[in-house]
C-alpha positions as CSV (number, residue, x, y, z in Angstrom):
1,M,99.1,88.1,50.4
2,L,95.8,86.8,51.7
3,K,96.9,83.2,51.0
4,Q,100.1,83.8,52.9
5,R,98.2,85.2,55.8
6,V,95.8,82.3,55.9
7,I,98.6,79.7,55.7
8,T,100.6,81.4,58.5
9,A,97.5,81.7,60.7
10,V,96.6,78.0,60.2
11,I,100.1,76.9,61.1
12,L,100.2,79.1,64.2
13,L,96.8,77.9,65.4
14,A,97.8,74.3,64.9
15,V,101.1,74.7,66.8
16,F,99.2,76.6,69.6
17,L,96.5,73.9,70.0
18,I,99.0,71.0,69.9
19,T,101.2,72.5,72.5
20,L,98.2,73.5,74.7
21,F,96.2,70.3,74.5
22,V,98.3,67.5,73.2
23,M,101.8,68.0,74.5
24,A,102.9,67.8,78.2
25,P,102.7,71.2,80.0
26,I,106.4,71.9,79.4
27,G,105.7,72.0,75.7
28,F,103.2,74.8,76.0
29,Q,105.4,76.6,78.5
30,L,108.4,76.5,76.2
31,F,106.2,77.7,73.3
32,V,105.0,80.7,75.4
33,L,108.6,81.6,76.4
34,L,109.7,81.3,72.7
35,M,106.9,83.6,71.6
36,F,107.6,86.2,74.3
37,G,111.3,86.0,73.6
38,V,110.7,86.8,69.9
39,A,108.3,89.6,70.9
40,A,111.0,91.0,73.2
41,W,113.5,90.9,70.4
42,E,111.0,92.9,68.2
43,C,110.3,95.2,71.1
44,S,114.1,96.0,71.4
45,N,113.9,97.5,67.9
46,L,110.9,99.6,68.9
47,A,112.9,100.8,71.9
48,G,115.6,102.1,69.5
49,L,118.2,99.4,70.2
50,S,120.2,98.6,67.0
51,H,123.2,96.6,68.0
52,L,122.6,92.9,67.8
53,L,124.2,92.2,71.1
54,A,122.1,94.8,72.8
55,R,118.9,93.5,71.2
56,A,119.8,89.9,72.1
57,S,120.6,90.9,75.7
58,Y,117.4,92.7,76.0
59,A,115.3,89.8,74.7
60,L,117.1,87.4,77.0
61,A,116.6,89.7,80.0
62,L,112.9,90.0,79.4
63,T,112.5,86.2,78.9
64,A,114.4,85.7,82.1
65,G,112.1,88.1,83.8
66,V,109.1,86.1,82.7
67,I,110.6,82.9,84.0
68,T,111.6,84.4,87.3
69,G,108.2,86.0,87.9
70,W,106.4,82.8,86.9
71,L,108.5,80.5,89.2
72,Y,109.1,82.9,92.1
73,L,106.0,85.0,92.6
74,P,103.6,82.1,93.5
75,V,106.1,81.0,96.2
76,V,106.1,84.4,97.9
77,D,102.3,84.9,97.3
78,G,103.1,88.0,95.2
79,L,100.9,87.3,92.2
80,R,98.0,89.5,93.2
81,S,100.2,92.5,93.9
82,F,102.2,91.9,90.7
83,F,99.2,92.0,88.5
84,V,97.8,95.0,90.4
85,V,101.0,96.8,89.5
86,A,100.5,95.7,85.9
87,A,97.0,97.1,85.9
88,V,98.4,100.4,87.1
89,W,100.9,100.4,84.3
90,W,98.2,100.0,81.7
91,A,96.4,103.0,83.3
92,V,99.5,105.0,82.7
93,A,99.8,103.6,79.2
94,L,96.2,104.8,78.5
95,L,97.2,108.3,79.5
96,W,100.2,108.2,77.2
97,V,98.3,106.9,74.3
98,Q,95.5,109.5,74.7
99,G,98.1,112.2,75.0
100,Y,100.2,111.2,72.0
101,P,102.3,112.9,70.5
102,A,102.7,115.3,73.5
103,S,103.2,112.3,75.8
104,T,106.5,111.5,74.0
105,I,108.2,113.8,76.5
106,F,107.8,111.0,79.1
107,W,108.9,108.0,77.0
108,Q,110.9,109.0,73.9
109,S,114.3,108.0,75.3
110,R,115.6,104.5,74.6
111,V,115.7,103.6,78.3
112,A,112.0,104.6,78.7
113,R,110.9,102.6,75.7
114,A,112.9,99.6,76.8
115,L,111.2,99.9,80.2
116,I,107.8,100.1,78.4
117,G,108.7,96.7,76.7
118,A,109.5,95.2,80.1
119,L,106.4,96.5,81.8
120,T,104.3,95.1,78.9
121,L,105.8,91.7,78.1
122,I,107.0,90.4,81.5
123,P,103.6,90.6,83.3
124,A,101.8,89.3,80.2
125,G,104.2,86.3,80.0
126,V,103.9,85.6,83.7
127,A,100.1,85.9,83.4
128,V,99.7,83.4,80.6
129,L,102.0,80.8,82.3
130,T,100.2,81.4,85.6
131,I,96.7,80.9,84.1
132,H,98.0,77.8,82.4
133,G,98.8,76.4,85.8
134,F,95.3,77.0,87.3
135,A,92.7,74.3,87.4
136,N,91.4,73.9,83.9
137,G,94.2,76.1,82.8
138,Q,94.3,74.9,79.3
139,W,90.7,76.1,78.8
140,L,91.3,79.3,80.6
141,V,94.2,80.1,78.2
142,L,92.0,79.3,75.3
143,A,89.3,81.5,76.8
144,L,91.8,84.4,77.1
145,L,92.7,84.2,73.4
146,L,89.1,83.9,72.4
147,L,87.9,86.9,74.3
148,V,90.7,89.0,72.8
149,A,89.8,87.7,69.3
150,A,86.1,88.4,70.0
151,A,86.8,92.0,71.1
152,D,89.0,92.6,68.1
153,T,86.5,91.0,65.6
154,G,83.5,92.8,67.1
155,A,85.4,96.1,67.1
156,Y,86.4,95.6,63.4
157,F,82.9,95.0,62.1
158,S,81.2,97.5,64.4
159,G,83.8,100.1,63.5
160,K,83.3,99.5,59.8
161,A,79.5,99.8,60.1
162,F,79.1,102.6,62.7
163,G,82.5,104.1,63.5
164,K,82.4,107.9,63.7
165,R,84.1,109.0,66.9
166,K,87.9,108.3,66.7
167,L,89.4,106.4,69.7
168,A,92.9,107.7,69.4
169,P,93.2,109.5,66.0
170,N,96.9,110.4,66.4
171,V,97.9,106.8,67.1
172,S,95.4,104.6,65.1
173,P,93.0,106.6,63.0
174,G,91.0,103.5,62.0
175,K,89.8,102.7,65.5
176,S,86.6,104.2,66.9
177,W,84.6,104.2,70.1
178,E,81.8,102.5,68.3
179,G,84.2,99.7,67.4
180,V,85.2,99.3,71.0
181,I,81.6,99.2,72.1
182,G,80.8,96.6,69.4
183,G,83.7,94.4,70.6
184,L,82.5,94.6,74.2
185,I,79.0,93.7,73.2
186,L,80.2,90.6,71.4
187,V,82.4,89.6,74.4
188,S,79.4,90.2,76.7
189,S,77.1,88.0,74.6
190,I,79.6,85.2,74.6
191,A,80.2,85.6,78.4
192,L,76.5,85.5,79.1
193,A,76.0,82.5,76.9
194,Y,78.8,80.7,78.8
195,G,77.1,81.5,82.1
196,V,73.8,80.0,80.9
197,L,75.3,76.9,79.3
198,S,77.8,76.1,82.1
199,G,75.4,76.6,85.0
200,Q,77.6,79.2,86.6
201,A,76.1,82.5,87.9
202,W,75.1,84.5,84.9
203,Y,77.5,87.4,85.8
204,I,80.7,85.4,86.4
205,G,81.7,85.4,82.7
206,L,81.1,89.2,82.5
207,V,83.2,89.8,85.6
208,L,86.1,87.8,84.3
209,A,86.0,88.6,80.6
210,L,84.9,92.3,80.3
211,P,87.8,94.0,82.0
212,A,90.3,92.0,80.0
213,A,88.4,92.6,76.8
214,A,88.2,96.3,77.5
215,V,91.9,96.7,78.1
216,S,93.0,94.5,75.2
217,V,92.5,97.3,72.7
218,L,95.0,99.3,74.7
219,G,97.7,96.7,74.0
220,D,97.1,97.3,70.3
221,L,97.2,101.1,70.7
222,L,100.4,101.1,72.7
223,E,102.2,99.0,70.1
224,S,100.8,101.3,67.4
225,M,102.1,104.3,69.2
226,L,105.6,102.9,69.6
227,K,105.6,101.8,65.9
228,R,104.5,105.2,64.8
229,H,107.2,106.9,66.9
230,R,109.8,104.5,65.5
231,G,108.5,104.9,61.9
232,V,107.8,101.2,61.2
233,K,104.7,99.5,59.9
234,D,105.2,96.1,61.7
235,S,107.1,95.0,64.7
236,G,108.9,92.3,62.7
237,T,108.8,90.1,59.6
238,I,109.0,86.6,61.2
239,L,105.3,85.8,60.4
240,P,104.7,85.9,56.6
241,G,101.6,88.1,55.9
242,H,101.2,89.1,59.6
243,G,104.4,91.0,60.5
244,G,105.9,90.2,63.8
245,V,104.9,88.1,66.9
246,L,104.3,91.3,68.8
247,D,101.8,92.4,66.1
248,R,99.8,89.2,66.8
249,I,99.9,89.2,70.7
250,D,99.6,93.0,71.4
251,G,96.0,92.6,72.7
252,V,97.0,89.6,74.8
253,T,99.8,91.6,76.4
254,A,97.3,93.9,78.0
255,A,94.5,91.4,78.6
256,A,96.4,88.6,80.2
257,P,97.4,90.3,83.4
258,I,93.9,91.7,83.9
259,F,92.3,88.3,83.2
260,A,94.7,86.7,85.7
261,L,94.0,89.3,88.3
262,A,90.3,88.8,87.9
263,L,90.7,85.1,88.3
264,I,92.8,85.5,91.5
265,A,90.6,88.3,93.0
266,S,87.4,86.3,92.4
267,G,88.8,83.1,93.9
268,W,87.2,81.3,91.0
269,L,88.9,78.0,90.1
270,L,91.6,78.6,92.7
């Protein structure tokens, strides 16, 4: 199992880096659309859709939503408002996660869960593609993934060592507040080191990275809540040893819109 996980991770990392740094921009853009399309397919199952046509239509609709938002919003100067709405959605998601299972009264229907998938995946896909289009966009995309990975890694080890107070026991019993704090400390350390080494103001990395890192755990918790309600362990089986694509990008779905909003609001690199 471990060997399978490592092989899959290495292949995914290689494809990601090649499309991001070696291929023309269209290569990475198509890769992102493919990943979010597969994630939308998996999300259709979590929404309770079972018919193949319904699931395929849902996945295509969400992918089309990502393309439309990515191409149209910059033209009408709507990106800032779009990502503010995404931030509001994640605030609502926080309340639902904290209130689970009582909160199911608001989202247990198939329509509501399908809407959750749209509110989660479309802004995230638009955010990744938008960030990629910024100056130094390749490095910003890499920074986004690294800060999510750092938050997750710091949370894992800190939670193992010090975890006592459960973050959302009814959703993910293994996560703790101590773990979240540990993850944020690791991200803060990296962000401060970046400020020192790059010659930027010491706080710029914190301003850009911390909000996204803090909300990334919510992406994980939201997916865990939907999987628990649906009665499944993984979102899919397409990635041997890892489950589904959504299982791998859940933190990114929450962090990406917040990171994009921080970049736009700060005016940095724009």
